[in-house]
C-alpha positions, 0 to 999 in steps of 0.5 A: 673625269670631264675636261672644262670644255666638256663641262661647259657643253663643248663637243668633239668630232672624230677625225681619223684617230683624233678628237677635235673640238667643235669650235664655232666663231662668234658672229662678226659685226656687220659694217665696213672697216674702211681705210681708217679702221685698217690704219687703226688696226696696223697702229694697234698691231705694231704699237699696242700689241697687248691691246691688239691681242686682247681685243682680237682674243675677246672678239671686240677688235672688228667692232672697234675698227668699224667704230673708228672708221665711222668716227673718222669719216664723220669728222672728215665730213665736218672738216670738209664742210667747214673748209668749204664754208670758210672758203665760200665754196657752194654747190651753186659755185661748183655747178656754174664755175667748176674751175673757180673753186679748184686750187 
């Protein structure tokens, strides 16, 4: 009788007198998690344990954290540019009079 692991192509390695399954992690997505991704991870871990564990187990957590960080950074760029525009801060002003635009 084969176990489900073996039926699906799983193999074992003998270590001492014990057979251990040969497990390989799926490749993780490339990208930077960043501060906003880490904060999202902590929020999920503390407040949404079911979602956190499900994403961790099916391998989607890392990509989710990368996506959250990218979205937050994009939003931050938009907000900073809008604030600079509304306050009349330009690169020319920064270059000519650096202290004029600092609060």
